[in-house]
C-alpha positions as CSV (number, residue, x, y, z in Angstrom):
1,M,-3.4,19.9,13.3
2,V,-2.0,17.7,10.5
3,A,0.5,16.2,12.9
4,I,-2.1,15.0,15.4
5,I,-4.5,13.3,12.8
6,D,-4.2,9.5,12.9
7,Y,-5.4,7.5,10.0
8,P,-4.8,4.0,8.6
9,V,-1.6,3.2,6.7
10,F,-1.5,0.7,3.9
11,V,1.0,-1.4,2.1
12,V,0.6,-1.2,-1.7
13,T,2.0,-3.9,-3.9
14,A,2.5,-4.0,-7.6
15,V,3.9,-6.2,-10.4
16,A,4.9,-5.1,-13.9
17,E,7.4,-6.2,-16.5
18,G,8.5,-9.1,-14.4
19,R,9.3,-7.0,-11.4
20,R,7.3,-6.8,-8.1
21,S,7.5,-4.2,-5.4
22,G,5.7,-2.8,-2.4
23,C,5.7,0.2,-0.1
24,L,4.1,1.7,3.0
25,V,1.6,4.3,2.0
26,G,0.3,7.1,4.2
27,F,-1.5,9.1,1.6
28,A,-4.6,7.1,0.6
29,T,-8.3,7.7,0.7
30,Q,-11.7,6.8,-0.8
31,T,-12.6,9.5,-3.4
32,S,-16.0,8.3,-4.6
33,I,-18.9,6.0,-3.5
34,D,-20.5,5.4,-6.9
35,P,-18.5,4.6,-8.9
36,R,-16.1,3.2,-6.3
37,R,-12.7,5.0,-6.5
38,F,-9.7,5.2,-4.2
39,L,-6.6,7.4,-4.3
40,I,-3.1,6.0,-3.5
41,G,-0.2,8.4,-3.3
42,I,3.2,6.8,-4.0
43,S,6.5,8.8,-3.4
44,Q,8.3,9.4,-6.7
45,A,11.6,8.6,-4.9
46,N,10.3,5.2,-3.9
47,H,11.4,2.0,-5.7
48,T,7.8,1.0,-5.9
49,H,7.0,4.1,-7.9
50,G,8.7,2.7,-11.0
51,V,6.9,-0.6,-10.8
52,A,3.5,1.0,-9.9
53,T,3.6,3.5,-12.8
54,S,4.0,0.6,-15.2
55,A,1.3,-1.6,-13.5
56,E,-2.2,-2.0,-14.7
57,Y,-3.4,-3.1,-11.2
58,L,-2.3,-2.4,-7.6
59,A,-3.1,-4.2,-4.4
60,V,-3.9,-2.2,-1.3
61,H,-3.5,-3.9,2.1
62,L,-4.8,-2.6,5.4
63,I,-2.2,-3.6,8.0
64,P,-3.5,-5.3,11.2
65,A,-2.4,-3.8,14.5
66,D,-0.6,-7.0,15.4
67,Q,1.4,-7.0,12.2
68,K,3.3,-3.7,12.5
69,E,6.4,-5.4,11.3
70,L,4.9,-5.4,7.9
71,A,4.7,-1.6,8.1
72,E,8.4,-1.5,9.2
73,L,9.5,-3.8,6.4
74,F,7.6,-2.0,3.6
75,G,8.3,1.5,5.0
76,G,11.8,1.1,6.4
77,Q,13.4,-1.0,3.6
78,T,13.9,-0.2,0.0
79,G,13.4,-2.5,-2.9
80,D,16.5,-1.0,-4.4
81,E,18.5,-3.0,-1.8
82,I,16.3,-6.0,-0.8
83,D,13.5,-8.2,-2.0
84,K,10.9,-7.4,0.7
85,F,8.8,-10.4,-0.3
86,E,11.6,-12.7,0.9
87,H,10.9,-11.4,4.4
88,C,7.2,-11.8,4.7
89,R,4.4,-14.3,3.8
90,W,2.7,-13.6,0.5
91,S,1.1,-15.4,-2.4
92,E,0.2,-14.5,-5.9
93,G,-3.3,-13.0,-6.2
94,P,-5.5,-11.5,-8.8
95,Y,-3.6,-10.1,-11.9
96,G,-0.4,-11.7,-10.5
97,L,-0.3,-9.2,-7.7
98,P,1.6,-10.0,-4.5
99,I,-0.9,-10.4,-1.7
100,L,0.3,-10.2,1.9
101,E,-1.0,-13.2,3.8
102,D,-0.9,-11.4,7.1
103,S,-3.3,-8.8,5.9
104,E,-6.9,-10.0,6.0
105,R,-8.3,-6.8,4.5
106,W,-7.0,-6.0,1.0
107,F,-8.2,-5.1,-2.5
108,A,-6.9,-5.3,-6.0
109,A,-7.6,-2.3,-8.1
110,R,-7.4,-1.3,-11.7
111,V,-5.4,1.9,-12.2
112,L,-7.6,4.5,-14.0
113,E,-5.5,7.6,-13.9
114,R,-2.1,8.9,-12.5
115,I,-1.6,12.5,-11.5
116,D,1.6,14.2,-10.5
117,V,0.8,15.9,-7.2
118,G,4.3,17.1,-6.2
119,D,6.7,14.6,-4.8
120,H,4.1,11.8,-5.0
121,T,2.0,10.4,-7.9
122,A,-1.7,9.9,-7.1
123,H,-3.0,6.7,-8.5
124,I,-6.8,6.8,-9.0
125,V,-8.0,3.2,-8.8
126,E,-11.1,1.2,-9.1
127,P,-11.3,-1.8,-6.7
128,V,-12.2,-5.0,-8.6
129,D,-11.4,-7.8,-6.2
130,G,-10.4,-8.4,-2.6
131,A,-10.9,-9.9,0.8
132,V,-12.3,-8.7,4.2
133,S,-12.1,-10.8,7.3
134,D,-15.0,-11.2,9.7
135,D,-13.0,-9.8,12.6
136,D,-14.0,-6.6,14.4
137,P,-13.3,-3.7,12.0
138,S,-12.8,-1.2,14.9
139,R,-10.1,1.4,14.6
140,D,-7.9,-0.5,17.1
141,S,-7.6,-3.4,14.7
142,W,-5.3,-1.8,12.1
143,A,-2.0,0.1,12.1
144,G,-2.3,3.9,12.0
145,F,0.0,6.7,10.9
146,A,1.0,7.3,14.5
147,D,2.3,3.7,14.8
148,T,4.8,4.3,12.0
149,L,6.4,7.6,13.1
150,H,9.5,5.7,14.4
151,I,10.2,4.0,11.1
152,E,13.3,5.4,9.3
153,P,12.2,5.6,5.6
154,G,13.9,3.4,3.1
155,H,14.1,6.5,0.8
156,D,13.9,10.2,1.5
157,A,10.7,11.9,0.4
């Protein structure tokens, strides 16, 4: 059953100690309505993990269906080898976070807690800023997990 479930994927970006990084995230979900909370799972093998665990804020981007190359860049390359931000459009956003210009739905979030959950670290965050386009928010408007199955990961899990 797990293999057939399709859900949105996100690109998470972070900045800390003069370093920036970003990765494709498949483990992410809202965890509370009031107060607003979201969980982001980042692989401990991932370059972004080191930056994210030092960051006070993270940016979470929903990837538009017509921008799947962002998923390929942030999921198929590693920040150990390239600067992913040299290969996409981005600008500095709240808290100095890299904001992907081709994602019209994103939020910046303050990290409240980090939990080791196996080969990933769960970041419990509180959204504090962001942007949502006026476009149709239907399921077909964003990239899903099934859209990323062909991507060869930049790092093993």
